[in-house]
C-alpha positions as CSV (number, residue, x, y, z in Angstrom):
1,X,29.6,-19.1,27.0
2,X,29.0,-18.7,22.7
3,X,28.4,-15.4,22.3
4,X,25.8,-14.4,19.4
5,X,23.6,-12.0,18.2
6,X,20.1,-12.4,17.9
7,X,18.7,-11.2,14.3
8,X,15.2,-11.0,13.4
9,X,14.0,-10.9,9.3
10,X,10.4,-9.4,9.3
11,X,8.7,-9.9,5.8
12,X,5.2,-9.0,4.7
13,X,3.0,-11.2,3.3
14,X,2.3,-10.4,-0.5
15,X,2.9,-6.8,0.8
16,X,1.6,-4.5,-2.6
17,X,-1.5,-7.3,-3.0
18,X,-2.3,-7.6,0.3
19,X,-2.7,-3.7,1.1
20,X,-4.9,-3.7,-2.4
21,X,-7.1,-6.3,-0.5
22,X,-7.2,-4.5,2.6
23,X,-8.0,-1.0,1.0
24,X,-10.7,-3.0,-1.4
25,X,-12.6,-5.6,0.1
26,X,-14.4,-6.3,-3.1
27,X,-10.6,-7.6,-3.5
28,X,-10.7,-10.1,-0.3
29,X,-10.3,-13.9,-1.7
30,X,-9.6,-13.0,-5.2
31,X,-6.7,-13.4,-7.4
32,X,-5.2,-10.1,-7.7
33,X,-1.9,-9.1,-9.4
34,X,-0.7,-5.4,-9.1
35,X,0.5,-4.1,-12.0
36,X,0.5,-4.7,-15.8
37,X,-2.6,-5.7,-17.6
38,X,-4.0,-8.6,-19.3
39,X,-2.3,-7.5,-22.7
40,X,1.5,-6.2,-21.5
41,X,3.4,-5.2,-18.9
42,X,4.6,-6.9,-15.8
43,X,3.5,-8.2,-12.3
44,X,4.4,-6.8,-9.8
45,X,3.5,-8.6,-7.0
46,X,0.8,-11.4,-6.8
47,X,-1.8,-12.0,-4.0
48,X,-1.6,-16.0,-2.4
49,X,-5.1,-16.9,-4.2
50,X,-3.1,-15.7,-7.5
51,X,-0.1,-17.3,-6.2
52,X,-2.2,-20.8,-6.1
53,X,-2.5,-20.8,-10.1
54,X,1.5,-19.9,-10.9
55,X,1.2,-16.0,-11.0
56,X,4.1,-14.6,-9.8
57,X,6.0,-11.6,-9.7
58,X,8.4,-10.4,-12.9
59,X,6.1,-12.7,-14.9
60,X,4.4,-11.0,-17.6
61,X,0.4,-10.0,-17.4
62,X,0.0,-11.6,-20.3
63,X,1.0,-15.1,-19.6
64,X,-0.6,-14.4,-15.8
65,X,-3.8,-13.7,-17.1
66,X,-3.4,-17.3,-19.3
67,X,-2.3,-18.9,-16.0
68,X,-5.4,-17.4,-14.1
69,X,-8.0,-16.5,-16.5
70,X,-10.0,-14.3,-12.8
71,X,-6.9,-12.6,-12.3
72,X,-8.1,-9.1,-11.2
73,X,-5.2,-6.4,-12.4
74,X,-5.1,-3.1,-10.1
75,X,-2.2,-0.5,-10.7
76,X,0.1,-0.3,-7.6
77,X,0.0,3.0,-5.2
78,X,3.5,2.9,-4.2
79,X,2.9,6.4,-2.3
80,X,0.3,4.0,-0.3
81,X,3.1,0.9,0.0
82,X,5.7,3.6,1.3
83,X,3.0,5.2,4.1
84,X,2.7,1.9,5.4
85,X,6.1,0.7,5.2
86,X,6.8,4.1,7.5
87,X,4.2,3.0,9.2
88,X,5.3,-0.7,9.9
89,X,9.2,0.7,10.4
90,X,8.4,2.9,13.0
91,X,6.6,-0.4,15.0
92,X,10.2,-1.6,14.7
93,X,12.2,1.1,16.2
94,X,10.1,0.8,19.1
95,X,12.4,-2.4,20.1
96,X,15.5,-1.6,18.7
97,X,17.5,1.3,16.4
98,X,19.1,-1.4,14.1
99,X,17.2,-1.6,12.0
100,X,18.0,-2.3,7.6
101,X,15.9,-2.2,5.5
102,X,15.4,-4.4,2.4
103,X,12.3,-3.3,0.8
104,X,9.2,-1.7,1.3
105,X,8.3,-5.1,2.6
106,X,11.4,-6.3,4.6
107,X,13.7,-5.7,7.2
108,X,16.3,-6.8,9.3
109,X,16.1,-6.3,13.3
110,X,19.1,-6.9,15.3
111,X,17.0,-7.8,18.7
112,X,20.8,-8.3,20.3
113,X,19.8,-5.8,23.0
114,X,16.8,-3.9,22.6
115,X,14.3,-1.1,24.4
116,X,12.0,-3.9,25.5
117,X,14.5,-5.6,27.8
118,X,13.2,-8.5,26.8
119,X,15.9,-11.5,25.8
120,X,14.0,-13.8,23.7
121,X,13.9,-12.6,20.0
122,X,11.2,-15.1,19.1
123,X,9.2,-13.6,21.7
124,X,10.1,-10.2,20.2
125,X,9.2,-11.6,17.0
126,X,5.6,-12.6,17.6
127,X,4.8,-9.3,19.5
128,X,5.8,-7.1,16.3
129,X,3.9,-9.4,14.2
130,X,1.0,-9.2,16.1
131,X,1.2,-5.2,16.5
132,X,1.4,-5.1,12.5
133,X,-1.6,-6.8,12.5
134,X,-3.3,-4.8,14.7
135,X,-2.2,-1.1,14.2
136,X,-1.4,-1.7,10.4
137,X,-4.1,-4.5,9.2
138,X,-1.8,-6.5,7.4
139,X,0.1,-10.3,7.9
140,X,4.3,-10.4,8.4
141,X,6.0,-13.7,8.9
142,X,9.6,-13.5,10.5
143,X,12.6,-15.6,11.1
144,X,15.0,-15.7,14.1
145,X,18.5,-17.0,13.9
146,X,21.9,-15.7,15.1
147,X,23.1,-13.9,11.4
148,X,21.3,-12.2,8.8
149,X,21.2,-15.3,5.9
150,X,19.9,-17.7,8.2
151,X,17.0,-15.3,9.7
152,X,15.7,-14.6,6.0
153,X,15.8,-18.1,5.4
154,X,13.6,-19.0,8.3
155,X,11.3,-16.0,7.4
156,X,9.8,-18.3,4.6
157,X,9.8,-21.4,6.5
158,X,6.1,-20.9,7.7
159,X,4.6,-18.3,5.6
160,X,2.4,-16.7,5.3
161,X,1.8,-15.5,9.0
162,X,4.2,-17.4,10.5
163,X,7.4,-17.6,11.6
164,X,10.5,-19.8,12.8
165,X,13.4,-19.8,14.6
166,X,17.0,-21.6,13.9
167,X,18.8,-22.3,16.7
168,X,23.4,-22.2,16.4
169,X,22.7,-25.9,17.2
170,X,20.4,-27.1,14.6
171,X,22.2,-24.7,11.6
172,X,24.5,-26.9,9.8
173,X,22.1,-30.0,9.9
174,X,18.8,-27.3,8.5
175,X,21.3,-26.0,5.8
176,X,22.5,-29.7,4.8
177,X,19.1,-30.6,3.8
178,X,17.8,-27.3,2.4
179,X,17.3,-27.0,-1.7
180,X,20.3,-25.2,-3.5
181,X,17.3,-22.8,-4.8
182,X,16.2,-22.2,-1.0
183,X,19.6,-20.1,-0.2
184,X,19.2,-16.7,0.3
185,X,21.2,-14.8,-2.5
186,X,21.4,-17.9,-4.6
187,X,19.7,-17.0,-8.0
188,X,17.7,-18.8,-10.7
189,X,20.9,-19.2,-12.7
190,X,23.4,-20.1,-10.3
191,X,21.1,-22.6,-8.8
192,X,21.2,-24.2,-12.5
193,X,24.8,-23.6,-12.7
194,X,25.3,-25.5,-9.4
195,X,23.0,-28.6,-10.3
196,X,24.8,-29.4,-13.2
197,X,28.0,-29.4,-11.3
198,X,25.8,-32.1,-8.9
199,X,24.9,-29.5,-6.2
200,X,21.2,-30.0,-5.4
201,X,21.3,-29.1,-1.8
202,X,23.3,-27.9,1.1
203,X,25.0,-31.5,2.1
204,X,26.0,-31.6,-1.5
205,X,27.6,-27.4,-1.3
206,X,29.7,-29.0,1.7
207,X,31.7,-31.3,0.0
208,X,33.4,-28.1,-2.5
209,X,36.7,-26.3,-1.6
210,X,37.2,-22.6,-1.1
211,X,39.3,-22.9,-4.1
212,X,36.9,-25.0,-6.4
213,X,34.0,-22.3,-5.6
214,X,35.8,-19.7,-5.8
215,X,37.8,-20.7,-9.4
216,X,33.6,-21.6,-10.2
217,X,31.9,-18.7,-8.9
218,X,34.3,-16.4,-8.3
219,X,34.4,-14.2,-5.4
220,X,30.7,-15.3,-4.7
221,X,32.3,-18.7,-4.1
222,X,34.0,-17.9,-0.6
223,X,30.2,-16.5,0.7
224,X,28.9,-20.3,-0.8
225,X,31.6,-21.9,1.7
226,X,30.8,-19.8,5.0
227,X,27.0,-19.4,4.6
228,X,26.4,-23.4,4.3
229,X,28.3,-23.7,7.2
230,X,26.3,-21.4,9.3
231,X,29.0,-18.5,8.6
232,X,27.7,-14.8,7.4
233,X,28.8,-11.7,9.6
234,X,27.4,-9.4,7.9
235,X,25.9,-6.6,10.9
236,X,22.4,-5.5,10.7
237,X,23.5,-1.9,8.8
238,X,20.7,0.2,10.3
239,X,20.1,3.4,7.9
240,X,17.8,6.0,9.7
241,X,16.8,9.5,9.6
242,X,13.6,9.4,11.9
243,X,11.1,12.0,10.7
244,X,8.4,11.2,13.0
245,X,7.1,10.3,16.3
246,X,3.2,8.7,16.3
247,X,1.1,6.4,18.0
248,X,-1.6,4.9,17.4
249,X,-4.5,2.3,17.9
250,X,-6.9,-0.2,16.0
251,X,-10.2,-0.6,17.9
252,X,-11.9,-3.9,18.5
253,X,-15.4,-2.2,17.9
254,X,-15.8,0.8,15.3
255,X,-16.3,3.9,17.6
256,X,-18.8,6.1,16.5
257,X,-19.8,9.1,18.9
258,X,-17.8,11.9,20.9
259,X,-17.1,10.3,24.6
260,X,-15.3,7.2,22.8
261,X,-13.4,9.4,20.5
262,X,-11.8,11.5,23.3
263,X,-11.4,8.5,25.3
264,X,-9.6,6.5,22.7
265,X,-7.3,9.5,21.8
266,X,-6.7,10.4,25.1
267,X,-5.3,6.4,25.7
268,X,-3.3,6.8,22.6
269,X,-1.7,10.4,23.6
270,X,-0.4,9.1,26.8
271,X,1.5,6.5,25.1
272,X,3.0,9.4,22.5
273,X,4.2,11.2,25.7
274,X,5.9,8.3,26.8
275,X,7.7,7.7,23.9
276,X,8.5,11.6,23.6
277,X,10.0,11.8,26.9
278,X,11.7,8.1,26.4
279,X,13.3,10.0,23.1
280,X,13.9,13.7,23.7
281,X,12.3,14.4,20.4
282,X,9.6,17.3,20.0
283,X,7.7,18.4,16.2
284,X,6.3,21.1,15.1
285,X,3.3,19.3,13.4
286,X,0.9,17.6,14.9
287,X,-1.2,14.7,13.1
288,X,-4.5,13.1,13.5
289,X,-4.5,10.4,11.4
290,X,-8.2,8.9,11.5
291,X,-8.8,5.3,9.7
292,X,-12.8,4.7,9.1
293,X,-14.7,2.0,8.9
294,X,-14.6,1.4,5.3
295,X,-10.5,1.5,5.7
296,X,-9.9,4.8,4.1
297,X,-7.8,7.2,5.9
298,X,-7.7,10.9,6.8
299,X,-5.0,13.1,8.2
300,X,-5.4,16.7,9.5
301,X,-2.6,18.8,10.8
302,X,-1.4,21.8,11.9
303,X,2.5,22.9,12.3
304,X,3.6,25.7,14.7
305,X,7.0,28.1,14.3
306,X,8.1,27.1,17.8
307,X,7.8,23.0,19.6
308,X,4.2,23.0,20.9
309,X,4.3,21.6,24.8
310,X,2.6,18.7,25.9
311,X,-0.4,20.5,26.7
312,X,-0.5,22.4,23.6
313,X,-0.5,18.9,21.8
314,X,-3.5,17.6,23.2
315,X,-5.6,21.0,22.5
316,X,-4.3,20.8,19.0
317,X,-5.5,16.9,18.6
318,X,-9.1,18.0,20.2
319,X,-9.2,21.2,17.8
320,X,-8.5,18.6,14.9
321,X,-10.8,16.1,15.8
322,X,-13.2,18.6,16.1
323,X,-12.6,20.5,12.6
324,X,-15.1,18.4,10.6
325,X,-17.6,15.7,11.4
326,X,-16.6,12.6,11.1
327,X,-17.6,10.7,7.7
328,X,-18.0,7.2,9.3
329,X,-17.4,5.1,12.3
330,X,-13.3,4.7,13.2
331,X,-11.7,1.9,13.3
332,X,-8.0,3.5,13.8
333,X,-6.8,7.1,15.4
334,X,-3.1,8.0,15.5
335,X,-1.0,11.3,16.8
336,X,2.1,12.0,15.2
337,X,4.7,14.7,15.4
338,X,6.6,15.5,12.7
339,X,8.9,18.7,11.3
340,X,11.2,17.3,14.5
341,X,14.1,18.7,16.8
342,X,16.5,16.2,16.1
343,X,17.5,13.4,13.0
344,X,18.7,10.4,14.2
345,X,21.8,9.5,11.8
346,X,23.8,6.2,10.8
347,X,27.2,7.0,13.2
348,X,24.8,7.3,16.3
349,X,23.9,4.1,16.4
350,X,27.2,2.6,18.0
351,X,29.2,-0.2,17.3
352,X,27.6,-4.1,17.2
353,X,26.0,-5.0,20.8
354,X,26.7,-8.5,21.7
355,X,25.2,-10.2,24.6
356,X,26.2,-14.1,26.4
357,X,23.9,-16.6,24.4
358,X,22.0,-19.3,26.4
359,X,20.8,-21.3,24.2
360,X,17.6,-19.9,23.0
361,X,16.7,-17.3,21.0
């Protein structure tokens, strides 16, 4: 039986712009550009409403404004994007420690063997996307396949807010039809060079030998020869130091009274205890996270000299809750631990894991 990895590529949809629209309801449904302005600067990200008019990242602000006269420019808030990116990655780590972030808004996950003992990478991807939507408030797309290149390619197929799988038996036929500019790792300049010698899709690329591609494109020639045949041996390279352990929940209806606050926090605390018991992690800093109905976020923390036991953590959460009156109804509560007793380094992850492949991902 063939052995194969199960790889997920998760890609947030218009991440920076979507964060701005989430945090500022006045921007929802409007074309938004993060970065730049009407006279100068460069667009760092564009909402899907702006992309409809042809606005793209790396475009000058002046050109973007010409393409979309009603475009709203906002200043980037990288601290906020990093905060949410870290929150999203913590969700990934609930499923696997083999996580390779590519940027703040995308990552590879190897779920060949995983913490939830689910043999279906497709179902895991659906669950992860659902949790990101519920716990963070943003949409993500995902691609699933047996290597990183194909997973990355698949994540673009049903964007936004969708996912796609490329099975081993489907890979070569899929790649033969794929436009050359859609191949991950083939940029605009390389794509134009390929088109100039008659390579417009995967089928065209497949007609050229390793020797020719290497002569024409250097070391990348071997890579191009392999990927069009569905061969990509690069493993997911985790590089993670866990800095916090947390659990949180977004509520269907905003909470507004003390009884519902405590009931919700108790449920979250029970989940945090399960994670503590599973990982053996302890933390000296206890943090209560509050997201209000207007999407503003507040955190309250207390740090101890020694690692508090579970009962002390709960008492601290209650103290932090009572520290000040809550300004508005609550959309989300979270409880976190930081200043941890362990740091999980890359060398602890071990070698690549493999399982028998049953024909599904």
